[in-house]
PAVEXTOR-904570 format. One record per residue (C-alpha): x, y, z; residue in three letters. Coordinates in nm, 2 decimals, m for minus. Layout:
N
((X Y Z) ALA)
...
END
This chain:
175
((1.37 m4.88 1.55) MET)
((1.25 m4.62 1.80) GLN)
((1.19 m4.77 2.15) PRO)
((0.82 m4.79 2.24) PHE)
((0.72 m4.68 1.89) ALA)
((0.38 m4.85 1.92) ASP)
((0.33 m4.84 2.30) PHE)
((0.14 m4.57 2.48) ASP)
((0.35 m4.45 2.78) LEU)
((0.12 m4.15 2.86) SER)
((m0.03 m4.32 3.16) SER)
((0.27 m4.54 3.25) PHE)
((0.37 m4.35 3.57) TRP)
((0.16 m4.34 3.89) GLU)
((0.16 m3.97 4.01) PRO)
((0.27 m3.95 4.38) SER)
((0.44 m3.72 4.62) ASP)
((0.65 m4.02 4.74) TYR)
((0.78 m4.08 4.39) ALA)
((0.87 m3.71 4.35) LEU)
((1.06 m3.72 4.68) ARG)
((1.24 m4.05 4.63) GLN)
((1.27 m4.13 4.26) TYR)
((1.19 m3.86 4.00) VAL)
((1.47 m3.65 3.86) GLU)
((1.46 m3.40 3.58) PRO)
((1.44 m3.56 3.23) PRO)
((1.78 m3.71 3.14) CYS)
((2.01 m3.54 2.89) THR)
((2.29 m3.68 2.68) ALA)
((2.53 m3.55 2.94) GLU)
((2.36 m3.70 3.24) SER)
((2.33 m4.04 3.06) VAL)
((2.70 m4.03 2.97) ALA)
((2.79 m3.94 3.33) SER)
((2.59 m4.22 3.48) VAL)
((2.71 m4.47 3.22) GLU)
((3.07 m4.37 3.30) ALA)
((3.02 m4.41 3.67) GLU)
((2.84 m4.75 3.64) LEU)
((3.06 m4.88 3.36) GLY)
((2.77 m5.00 3.15) PHE)
((2.58 m4.85 2.84) LYS)
((2.22 m4.81 2.94) LEU)
((1.95 m4.96 2.70) PRO)
((1.80 m4.71 2.45) ALA)
((1.46 m4.80 2.59) ALA)
((1.56 m4.71 2.95) TYR)
((1.69 m4.37 2.82) VAL)
((1.37 m4.32 2.61) ALA)
((1.15 m4.39 2.92) LEU)
((1.37 m4.15 3.13) ALA)
((1.33 m3.88 2.87) ALA)
((0.95 m3.88 2.94) LEU)
((0.98 m3.91 3.31) GLN)
((1.31 m3.99 3.48) ASN)
((1.24 m4.25 3.75) GLY)
((0.92 m4.31 3.95) GLY)
((0.65 m4.55 4.04) VAL)
((0.48 m4.73 3.75) PRO)
((0.10 m4.78 3.76) ARG)
((0.15 m5.15 3.68) HIS)
((0.41 m5.31 3.91) ARG)
((0.40 m5.68 3.86) ALA)
((0.58 m5.90 3.61) HIS)
((0.52 m6.26 3.53) ARG)
((0.79 m6.52 3.61) THR)
((0.82 m6.88 3.48) THR)
((0.94 m7.00 3.82) SER)
((0.87 m6.92 4.18) PRO)
((1.05 m6.65 4.37) THR)
((1.05 m6.54 4.74) SER)
((0.77 m6.30 4.64) TRP)
((0.52 m6.53 4.46) ALA)
((0.48 m6.84 4.26) ALA)
((0.42 m6.67 3.93) ASP)
((0.54 m6.31 3.95) HIS)
((0.76 m6.04 4.10) VAL)
((0.66 m5.70 4.21) ALA)
((0.85 m5.37 4.20) ILE)
((0.82 m5.05 4.40) ASP)
((0.98 m4.81 4.15) GLY)
((1.23 m4.76 3.86) ILE)
((1.54 m4.57 3.94) LEU)
((1.62 m4.24 3.77) ALA)
((1.92 m4.18 3.55) ILE)
((2.11 m3.96 3.78) GLY)
((2.24 m3.93 4.14) SER)
((2.03 m3.66 4.31) ALA)
((1.75 m3.88 4.44) GLN)
((1.80 m4.16 4.69) PRO)
((1.64 m4.40 4.44) HIS)
((1.84 m4.31 4.13) SER)
((2.10 m4.53 3.95) LEU)
((2.39 m4.34 4.12) CYS)
((2.20 m4.22 4.43) GLY)
((2.26 m4.33 4.79) GLU)
((2.03 m4.63 4.74) LEU)
((2.13 m4.69 4.38) GLY)
((2.29 m4.98 4.19) SER)
((2.64 m4.97 4.36) ARG)
((2.48 m4.95 4.71) PHE)
((2.31 m5.29 4.65) HIS)
((2.63 m5.44 4.53) ILE)
((2.86 m5.30 4.80) GLU)
((2.62 m5.29 5.10) GLU)
((2.39 m5.59 5.04) TRP)
((2.63 m5.82 4.85) GLY)
((2.43 m5.84 4.53) TYR)
((2.63 m6.00 4.24) PRO)
((2.81 m5.77 4.01) GLU)
((2.63 m5.86 3.69) ILE)
((2.51 m5.52 3.57) GLY)
((2.29 m5.23 3.68) VAL)
((2.03 m5.27 3.95) TYR)
((1.74 m5.05 3.83) PHE)
((1.42 m5.14 4.02) ALA)
((1.36 m5.20 4.38) ASP)
((1.10 m5.44 4.52) CYS)
((0.85 m5.43 4.81) PRO)
((1.09 m5.65 5.02) SER)
((1.29 m5.35 5.14) ALA)
((1.61 m5.46 4.97) GLY)
((1.57 m5.84 4.98) HIS)
((1.52 m5.86 4.61) ASP)
((1.60 m5.63 4.31) MET)
((1.57 m5.61 3.94) LEU)
((1.89 m5.59 3.73) CYS)
((2.00 m5.51 3.38) LEU)
((2.21 m5.83 3.33) ASP)
((2.51 m5.77 3.11) TYR)
((2.68 m6.11 3.16) ARG)
((2.60 m6.24 2.81) ALA)
((2.63 m5.92 2.61) CYS)
((2.92 m5.73 2.78) GLY)
((2.90 m5.37 2.92) PRO)
((2.82 m5.21 2.58) GLN)
((2.55 m5.47 2.47) GLY)
((2.18 m5.50 2.52) GLU)
((2.12 m5.66 2.86) PRO)
((1.85 m5.90 2.97) THR)
((1.63 m5.81 3.27) VAL)
((1.65 m6.04 3.57) VAL)
((1.52 m6.07 3.92) HIS)
((1.79 m6.12 4.19) VAL)
((1.65 m6.28 4.51) ASP)
((1.87 m6.22 4.82) GLN)
((1.64 m6.44 5.02) GLU)
((1.72 m6.74 4.80) ARG)
((2.10 m6.70 4.80) ASP)
((2.09 m6.44 4.53) TYR)
((1.90 m6.66 4.29) ALA)
((1.87 m6.51 3.94) ILE)
((1.54 m6.54 3.75) THR)
((1.52 m6.41 3.39) ARG)
((1.22 m6.19 3.33) LEU)
((1.27 m6.04 2.98) ALA)
((1.51 m6.05 2.69) PRO)
((1.55 m5.66 2.71) ASP)
((1.43 m5.36 2.90) PHE)
((1.15 m5.26 2.65) GLU)
((1.01 m5.61 2.67) SER)
((1.02 m5.59 3.05) PHE)
((0.82 m5.26 3.05) ILE)
((0.57 m5.40 2.81) ARG)
((0.53 m5.70 3.04) GLY)
((0.44 m5.51 3.35) LEU)
((0.09 m5.59 3.47) ARG)
((m0.15 m5.48 3.75) ASP)
((m0.10 m5.69 4.06) SER)
((m0.47 m5.77 4.06) SER)
((m0.40 m6.01 3.77) GLU)
((m0.21 m6.24 4.01) PHE)
((m0.30 m6.44 4.31) ASP)
((m0.10 m6.35 4.63) LEU)
END
């Protein structure tokens, strides 16, 4: 089934100069996807690639996702700043200077998959495509990894598409 077949992504991204400077890269190609997958050692979810084909990285309009347990951010949700591009040119891209490997090597995040979204905490929590149960070629779950809570892992969604569909406006939550 085609990712996001019945989901309108036309207003998913928040236009901003900041996103253009920090996150957004040209739409991904089969070659750029293969290169990033080879560098990271994981097959990216088809829904991630489909989203990046429309706009490759950026700041979503809706940046909150419900949790079933408290995190260092809130009792009932996590927030994200942006989704990393498939590439290496921008600081906030999967293979960029502030990408997935940076968080593992410099911040000590656990090597469980691909860190794909940063949070408003300036590096103290991240979202990750978690490949522990499926292996590097499988369909990962989406988890929140909380450095402030000894790298506690909270499951957010069974897959990337479900995560994107679950993003909400922060006004829906109490802070």
